[in-house]
N, C-alpha and C positions, 0 to 999 in steps of 0.2 A: 270978481272971480279970482280965487287964489292963484298966485303965480307958482305953479308946481315946478316949472323949469328953473326957478331961482336957486334950487338946491345945487345946480351945476356950478355956481360961483364958489360954494364951499368946497366942492370936489376939486375944482381947478386949483384953489389955494393950497389944499392939502397935498396934492400931487406935486405942485411946484415947490412947496416946502420940503417935500421928501426928496426931490431931485437936487436941490441946492444945499440942503443942510447935512452934508456928508459927515461933518465933524461930529455932530450930535449922534448920528447913526453909529459911527465907529466907536464913539465913547461908550455907548450903551450896549455894544456888542450884538447888534441885531443883524449885521451883515457878515457874510463869510464865515458862518459857524461851521466848525469841523470837529470831528471826533479824533482825539489823539491817543486815547487809551482804550483799547478794545478788550482789556482783561475783564472777563465776566464778573469776577469778584468786585472790581471797582465799578462795574456798570450798575450795581444795585444801589438804588436811591430810595430814601424813605418817601412816603406819600407827601409829607410836609415839604420836603425838598422839591419834589416835582410840582407841587402846588405853587410854591414860591417862584419856581422857574416859569410856570405858565403865567403867573400874575405879572411878571416883569416884561411881558411882551407888549408891543405897541397896541395891538388890538383894533386896528383901523380897517383892515381888509374887508371884513364882513359888513360892518355898518356902511362903508362906502358902496359896497355892492348893493345893499338894500336901498340906499338912497337913489342910486341910478335906476334900479328896477322899478321902484315905486314912482319915480319921476316919469318913466316911460308910460306907466299905467295912467298917470294923471294927464299926460299929454294926449294919450289915446282917448281918454274920457272926454276931452274937449273937442276932438276932431272926428272921432269915429262913431258910427251908429251902434246901437246896443249889442248886436251880434259880435262883430269884430272886437269890440272893447273887452268883452268877456274873455275871449281867447288870448288877447294881449295880456290880461291880468294873470291868467294861468301860466302862460309862457314866461313872462317877466319874473314873477315870484318863484317859479320853478328853476330859474337860472341863477338865483342869488348865490348859491353855493359855488357854482362854476365861476361866476364873476369874482367872488371872493378869493378863489384860488389864483385867478389871474392878477388881481390887484395886489395880492400879497407879495408878488415879485417886485412891486414898485414901492411898497411901504416898508420893506426890509424884513418882513415876517417870513416870506417864502415858505408857505405851508406845504409845498411839495418837495422840500429839500429832504432827500433820503438819508443824508449824512447827519441830520439832527437827531440827537438821542430821543428814543421813544418816551412819551409822557402819557401816563394813564388818564390825565385830565383832558388830553386831546380826545380820547375815546369817550369820556363822559360828555364833553361838549358836543361831539358829533352825534351821540345818542340823543341828546336834547334836540338837536336839529332834526334828526330822524323822527322824533316824537312829534315835533311841530308839523312835519310833512304828513305823517300818518293821520293826524287829526283833520287833515283837509277833507277826509271822507265825511266828516260831520257837515261840512259846508255844502256837499253835493245835493242832498234832498232839499235843503232850504233854497239853494240856487235854482233848482227845478221849479219850485213853487213861486219864487220871486227872484229874478236874476239880480236885482239891485241889492240883495242881501250879501252878495259875494264880497264886495269891499269890506263890509263889516266883519264877516266870519273869517275870511282869510287874513284880513288886517290884524285881527286880535290873535288868532291862533298861531300865526307865524311869528308873533312876538313873544311867545311864552318861553322860548329858549333863553331869553335875556335874564330870567330869574336864576337859572343855573349858572350862567356866565358871571353874574354878580356875586354869587356865593363863592365861586372858584377864586376870583381875584380879590375877594374881600373888600369890595368897593360898592357904593350905593348906586352907581350909574346904571347898572343893569336893572335893578329894581325900579328905579325911576323910569327907565325906558318902558318896561312892561306895564307898569301902573298907569303912567301918563298916556301910553298908547291905547290901553283899554278904555280909559275914561273919555279921552278926547275923541277917539274914533267913534265911540258910541254916541257921544253928544253931536258930533258932526253929521253922523248918519241920520239922526232924528231931526236935526235943525235944518238940513238942506236936502229934502227928499228928492228933488229934481237934479241935484248935482252930486250924487253920491260917488260917482266914479271920478270926480274931480276933487271934491272936498276931502274925502277920506285919504286918498293918496297924498294930498297937500299936507294934511296933519301929520302923516307918518314921515314924510320927507323932513318936515321941521323938527320932529322929535329925533330923527337920525342926525340932523345937523347939530342939535344940542349935545347929543351923545358923543359925536365925533369930537366936538370942541372939548368936552370934559375929559375924554380918553386921552386926547393929545396933551392937554394940560397936565394930567396925571403922569403920563409917560415922561414929559420934560422935567417935571419935579423929581422923578426918580433919577433921571440923568444928572441933574444938578447936584443931587445928594451923593453921587458917586457911581462907579460902575456896579452893575448888579452882582449879587453874590453868585458865584459859579463854582462848580467842582473843578478839580485840577485836570479833569479829562476833557473839558470843553473849553476851548479858547476862541477868541475872535481873531480871525486872520487879518 
């Protein structure tokens, strides 16, 4: 039986690295961002500048949240009967956005920071998240006919946002996440019909783990290459 809870080790390592590695955080300018030039003329940035700014972020908050949420679903699939495990899946996956906002305070991203300059690609990514939530409606009729279809439908549909993320940052990791998730979740759902609420979450947790490792390695390479390009109105405190 897959060890769904094993994803917690990766989460612990990431959070510990985030706490201890303050030099890297400061060097990349991901903490203490403040706006020092409020002149509307200077506040105008091109789309390419905003896209580059979005791509320079660490990007760990949401995948960490997804890993935690699907780990909870997998553990519930091991210990709970069919009725409760269904509601755990709905509740856990529905809380990913809120968990991501919480984790962003520890990864240096701080998505709730009102002082951070607005970025149109934040809106694009949140629209992709909203799209993934709306297509949950497709899962409902299949769930009513066969409750075990829920891990398959929600597991794939909620991963579609990664294609948009991959395009924004100009990196293959999001495309890998979406494609691997679709193929492996489908395979696991067919191969283990009696363990769908365990195997499918386990597959998703592993994919999140790989995604987190790739994102962190990408971010650290950018840090080693030098501080990110920034406008003179945005400085790291």
